[in-house]
C-alpha positions in Angstrom: 0.0 0.0 0.0 2.8 2.4 0.9 4.6 1.5 -2.3 1.5 2.2 -4.3 1.1 5.6 -2.6 4.8 6.4 -3.4 4.2 5.6 -7.1 1.1 7.8 -7.2 2.9 10.7 -5.5 5.8 10.3 -8.0 3.3 10.4 -10.9 1.6 13.4 -9.5 4.9 15.2 -9.1 5.8 14.4 -12.7 2.5 15.5 -14.1 2.8 18.9 -12.3 6.0 19.5 -14.3 5.7 22.4 -16.8 6.1 19.9 -19.7 2.4 19.0 -19.2 1.4 22.5 -20.2 -0.3 23.3 -23.5 2.7 25.4 -24.6 4.9 22.2 -24.4 2.8 20.4 -27.0 4.4 20.6 -30.4 3.3 18.9 -33.6 0.7 17.0 -31.7 3.4 15.4 -29.5 4.4 15.8 -25.8 7.8 14.9 -24.6 8.7 13.8 -21.0 11.4 12.0 -19.1 11.4 9.7 -16.1 12.7 11.1 -12.8 16.4 10.6 -12.3 16.8 9.4 -15.9 18.2 10.9 -19.1 15.9 8.7 -21.3 13.5 10.8 -23.3 10.0 9.7 -24.2 7.0 11.3 -26.0 3.4 10.6 -26.6 1.7 11.5 -29.9 -1.9 11.8 -31.0 -3.4 8.5 -32.3 -4.3 7.8 -35.9 -7.9 7.1 -36.9 -7.1 3.4 -37.2 -5.7 3.4 -33.7 -8.8 5.1 -32.3 -11.0 2.6 -34.0 -9.1 -0.3 -32.5 -9.3 1.3 -29.0 -13.1 1.9 -29.4 -13.7 -1.7 -30.5 -11.7 -3.0 -27.4 -13.6 -0.6 -25.2 -17.0 -1.6 -26.6 -16.1 -5.3 -26.3 -15.1 -4.9 -22.6 -18.3 -2.9 -21.9 -20.6 -5.7 -23.2 -18.6 -8.4 -21.3 -19.0 -6.5 -18.1 -22.7 -5.9 -18.7 -23.4 -9.5 -19.5 -21.5 -10.7 -16.4 -23.8 -8.5 -14.3 -21.3 -8.3 -11.4 -20.0 -4.8 -12.1 -22.0 -1.7 -11.1 -22.6 1.3 -13.3 -21.2 4.6 -12.1 -24.6 6.1 -11.0 -25.4 3.0 -9.0 -21.9 2.9 -7.4 -22.1 6.6 -6.4 -25.5 6.0 -4.7 -24.1 2.9 -2.9 -20.9 4.7 -1.7 -23.0 7.4 -0.2 -25.5 5.1 1.5 -23.1 2.4 2.7 -19.8 4.3 3.4 -20.8 8.0 3.6 -18.5 8.8 0.6 -20.0 11.7 -1.3 -18.7 11.6 -4.9 -21.0 14.5 -5.9 -19.4 16.7 -3.2 -16.0 15.7 -4.5 -17.0 16.8 -8.0 -18.4 20.1 -6.7 -15.0 20.7 -5.0 -13.2 19.9 -8.3 -15.5 22.3 -10.2 -14.9 25.1 -7.6 -11.1 24.5 -7.8 -11.3 24.5 -11.5 -13.1 27.9 -11.6 -10.6 29.3 -9.1 -7.8 28.0 -11.3 -9.2 29.8 -14.3 -9.6 33.1 -12.4 -6.1 32.9 -11.0 -4.6 32.1 -14.4 -6.5 35.1 -15.9 -5.1 37.3 -13.1 -1.6 36.0 -13.8 -2.0 36.8 -17.5 -2.8 40.5 -16.7 0.4 41.0 -14.6 3.3 42.9 -16.0 6.8 41.3 -16.1 7.9 43.8 -13.5 5.4 42.6 -10.9 7.6 39.8 -9.8 6.2 39.3 -6.3 2.6 39.2 -7.5 3.6 36.8 -10.4 5.3 34.4 -7.9 2.3 34.4 -5.5 -0.1 33.7 -8.4 2.2 31.0 -9.9 2.5 29.3 -6.5 -1.3 29.4 -6.1 -1.8 27.9 -9.5 0.5 25.0 -8.7 -1.3 24.5 -5.3 -4.7 24.4 -7.0 -3.5 22.0 -9.6 -2.1 19.7 -7.0 -5.3 19.8 -4.9 -7.4 19.0 -7.9 -5.2 16.0 -8.9 -5.4 14.7 -5.3 -9.2 14.7 -5.4 -9.2 13.3 -9.0 -7.1 10.4 -7.7 -9.3 9.8 -4.7 -12.5 10.0 -6.8 -11.0 7.6 -9.4 -10.0 5.1 -6.8 -13.6 5.0 -5.4 -15.1 4.7 -8.9 -12.6 2.3 -10.4 -14.8 -0.7 -9.9 -17.7 0.6 -12.1 -18.2 -0.3 -15.7 -18.1 3.3 -17.0 -14.6 4.0 -15.5 -13.2 0.6 -16.4 -14.0 0.9 -20.1 -12.8 4.5 -20.3 -9.6 3.5 -18.5 -9.1 0.7 -21.1 -9.6 3.1 -24.0 -6.9 5.5 -22.8 -4.5 2.7 -21.9 -4.8 1.1 -25.3 -4.2 4.4 -27.0 -1.2 5.1 -24.7 0.3 1.7 -25.6 0.1 2.7 -29.3 1.3 6.2 -29.0 4.2 6.2 -26.5 7.7 6.4 -28.1 11.3 6.5 -26.8 14.2 8.4 -28.3 16.9 6.0 -29.4 20.4 7.5 -29.8 22.4 5.4 -32.2 24.2 6.6 -35.3 21.3 8.8 -35.7 18.5 9.7 -33.4 15.1 8.1 -34.0 11.8 7.5 -32.1 10.6 3.9 -31.6 7.5 2.5 -30.0 7.9 1.5 -26.3 5.5 -1.4 -26.4 4.8 -3.6 -29.4 1.3 -4.4 -28.1 -1.2 -3.7 -25.4 -0.3 -7.0 -23.8 3.3 -5.7 -23.5 2.0 -2.5 -22.0 0.0 -4.5 -19.4 3.1 -6.6 -18.5 5.3 -3.5 -17.9 5.6 -3.2 -14.1 7.6 0.1 -14.1 6.1 3.5 -13.4 6.3 4.3 -17.2 2.8 3.0 -18.2 1.1 5.1 -15.5 3.1 8.2 -16.2 2.6 7.8 -20.0 -1.2 7.5 -19.5 -1.1 10.8 -17.6 0.9 12.5 -20.3 -1.2 11.0 -23.1 -4.5 12.3 -21.6 -2.9 15.7 -21.1 -2.1 15.7 -24.8 -5.4 14.2 -25.9 -7.6 16.8 -24.1 -5.4 19.7 -25.1 
């Protein structure tokens, strides 16, 4: 459990890096490195064919889970969590929305500052980092509670499949070239390093930007 928390904290730290910003996305690609490593990776946007494959795998998993009848839908799990454990997912979402609005307002305030207002810029920058971190903590907590439901499982599969297709590593040989990290989704699943989890975070950053 402690090891899992350590991994999540490391991923959170990595995702807070400036390389996750929209400005760092070039040519529909986002580069990143593992902590304490000089190896360079990148995620790219998927092709139409890759999206189609991921959608088919997502739909197949959805029907398997529905037919088995042992996995709840998100709305049912949310109700059950509140009634049985007192966990209010809707309150978590409201907090996320409030933090998101505060983040937007703070970012707008930062954009209006002049370069000479160094103290104000630092205060606003620190606040933005804090707000982002608070949001990611709640997102993680919420996702852990909702992980067992059908809706989350199939979406999770969708982004993992695309990440397995779209993560590349820079190979420095006679000439530099980018190569796929995993040859298949099965290889991605077998990878026990922090790379798959970090790559999913980076890919979703790129995908939604």
